[in-house]
N, C-alpha and C positions, 0 to 999 in steps of 0.2 A: 433614804428611800430604798426599798428592798429589791424586788424582782425586776427583771428586764422589762416585763409588761408594765409595771408601775412607772418605770423610767420612760417608756414609750408614751404612756398616757400623759405623764408630766410634760413631755415635749408637745403633745397635742394641745394641752391646756395653754402652754406658752405660745404655741402657734396661733391659737384663737385670739389671745390678747395682742399679739403682734399684728394680726389682721385687723383687729379693732382700731389700732392706731392708724392703719391705712385708710379705714373708713372715715376716721376723723379728718383725714386730709382730702376726702372727697372721692375716693375710689373703692370699688367693691371687689376687685380682682383677687386680692389675697383672701378675703372672706369666702369667696366662691371656691377657693381651693381647700379650705379646712372643713367645710360642711359636706355631708352626704347630700346627694341630689335626689333622694328618695321621697316618695309621697307620704311617708310616715314621720318625717321630721316635724318638730314643733319649736316655736319661738314665742316666749312670753317675756319680752325685754323691758327695759326701763321706760320705753315710750308707751307702754300699755298694750292692750289687745292680746290676741291669741292667734298666731299664724300657724296654719297647718299645711304641710306639703312644701316642697322646695320652692315652687313658684311664689307662694305667698311670703315665705321667709325672705327670698331674694328681693321681692318688692319692698319689704320693710327696710332691708339693708340699703337699698338704693335711696329710699327716702331719707334715711339717716346720713348717708354720704353726701346728699345734696345740701345738707346744712353746713358742711365743712367746719365742724366744731373745733378742730385743732385739739391741742392738749394731749394728755396721755392717761390711761388707766391701766393699772397693773394688778395681777392677782396676789393676794396675801393670805397666809394661813391656810394653805391648800391641803385638803384631806381627800385622798383618792381611795376608792374601792374598785377592784378589778375582778371581773369574771372572765370566762373564756372568750366571750365576744362582746360583752357590754361593760362599760366602765362609767363611774360617777365621780365627779369632782365637786366638792363644796368649797367655797372660798369667799373672801371679801374682794370687792373691786374698789380700789383706792386710787384717787388721782384728781384731775381737774380737766374741764372742757369749757368752751365758750358757749353761752346760751345764744338764742337767735338775735339778741340785741348786742352781742359781742362782750357781755359781762362774764368774767371768770366765775365758774361754778365748781365748788368742791364736790367730788363724787366719793361716796362711801356707802356701798351697797352690799347686800348678801346675794350670792349667786350659786346656782346649781347648773352644772354642765354635764351633759350626757354624751357618751361616745359609743360607737359600734365599730368593731373591726370589719372592714370591707376590703377584700383582696389584700389582707395583711397590713392594712393601714388604719389607724384609729381616726375615724371621721366623726365630727359633731353631728348629733341627731336631735339635740334639745338644749335649750338655754332658757333659764328662768331667773330673773333678777328683780329686786325691789324697783319700785317706780321712781322716776325723776319727773316731778311735776312740769318743769320747763320743757322737757322732751315730749311728754304726753301732749301738751298744748301744741308743740311745733309740728309733730307728724300725725296727730290724730289717732284714733283708736285702731284703724286698719284691721278690724276683726274679720 
């Protein structure tokens, strides 16, 4: 990886996936730290729907945390493009979690993560991933 900014965005990507692991344990505190809390953030996660604005995004993360899915998902094959204040990361999300019945589910999704530099820190402003049917059923559309 090249520039200092690319390294900083890579750390933001890793921070998001670390926070996702915390969500799988039933908490949203780490996820609240990696996201921008602005009205223009968007989330189109594996549970479906299209959340706009921090309040809707946080509500969705809380619904996912309530499932306490356990497991772990990591980013693989990460490609980063960095501008002065906006960065995009494309990657695969690979791992496993438990579905609502407690059955182990393999996760292998494509994802796009968007970041904006706010007060010198790269904050997530958008996430879009393939759907996971079991998660779509568990948390509903939440559009």
